[in-house]
C-alpha positions in Angstrom: 96.0 92.9 96.7 98.2 94.8 94.4 100.6 97.8 95.1 98.4 100.1 93.5 95.2 99.3 95.7 97.6 99.6 98.7 98.7 103.1 97.6 95.2 104.1 96.7 93.8 103.1 100.2 96.7 104.8 101.7 96.0 107.9 100.2 92.3 107.8 100.7 93.3 107.3 104.5 95.6 110.5 104.6 92.9 112.2 102.8 90.4 111.6 105.5 93.2 112.2 108.3 93.4 115.6 106.6 89.7 116.3 106.4 89.0 115.4 110.0 91.8 117.5 111.3 91.4 120.7 109.0 88.9 122.5 111.3 91.1 122.3 114.3 94.1 123.1 112.4 92.5 126.1 110.6 91.3 127.5 113.9 94.3 127.2 115.6 96.1 128.9 112.5 93.6 131.9 112.8 93.9 132.2 116.7 97.6 132.1 116.4 97.5 134.8 113.8 95.2 137.0 115.7 97.4 136.5 119.0 100.7 137.2 117.0 99.2 140.6 115.7 98.0 141.4 119.0 101.5 140.7 120.6 103.1 142.8 117.7 100.9 145.8 118.3 101.1 146.1 122.0 104.7 144.7 122.2 103.8 142.1 124.7 106.3 139.1 124.4 104.9 136.6 126.8 105.3 133.1 125.4 102.3 131.7 127.2 99.9 134.0 125.5 100.5 132.5 122.2 99.9 128.9 123.4 96.5 129.1 125.9 94.2 130.4 123.2 95.3 128.2 120.8 94.9 125.2 123.0 91.2 126.7 124.0 90.4 127.0 120.2 91.4 123.4 119.5 89.1 122.3 122.3 86.1 124.3 121.1 86.7 123.0 117.7 86.5 119.4 119.0 83.3 120.3 120.7 81.8 121.8 117.9 83.1 119.6 115.0 83.5 116.5 117.0 80.4 114.6 115.6 81.4 115.5 111.9 84.8 114.2 112.5 83.4 111.0 114.0 81.0 110.5 111.2 83.9 111.1 108.7 86.1 108.6 110.4 83.0 106.0 110.9 82.1 106.1 107.3 85.8 105.4 106.1 86.2 102.7 108.6 82.7 101.3 107.6 83.3 101.4 103.8 86.8 99.8 104.6 85.6 96.9 106.4 82.2 96.5 104.6 84.3 96.2 101.1 87.1 94.0 102.7 85.9 90.8 100.8 86.5 92.8 97.4 89.9 93.7 98.4 91.4 90.6 99.6 89.8 88.5 96.8 
């Protein structure tokens, strides 16, 4: 195994992690922005108001995007383990 291969594999793994976590992060960002706008317009400065909707949004995104995330991670793992003999030799 060469260093170029390991760096490429690590880059691919990071890309898969970013792709799998993107729906949750984007939804949490949008909900956080909406809650911040609501807090700024109503002048409510309750700290828990910012966290609870984001947690609920992340749970909902896990339920909605869970099968896609699982398929993405399984495909990466399957390709890695299926081609392992090519990587070692």
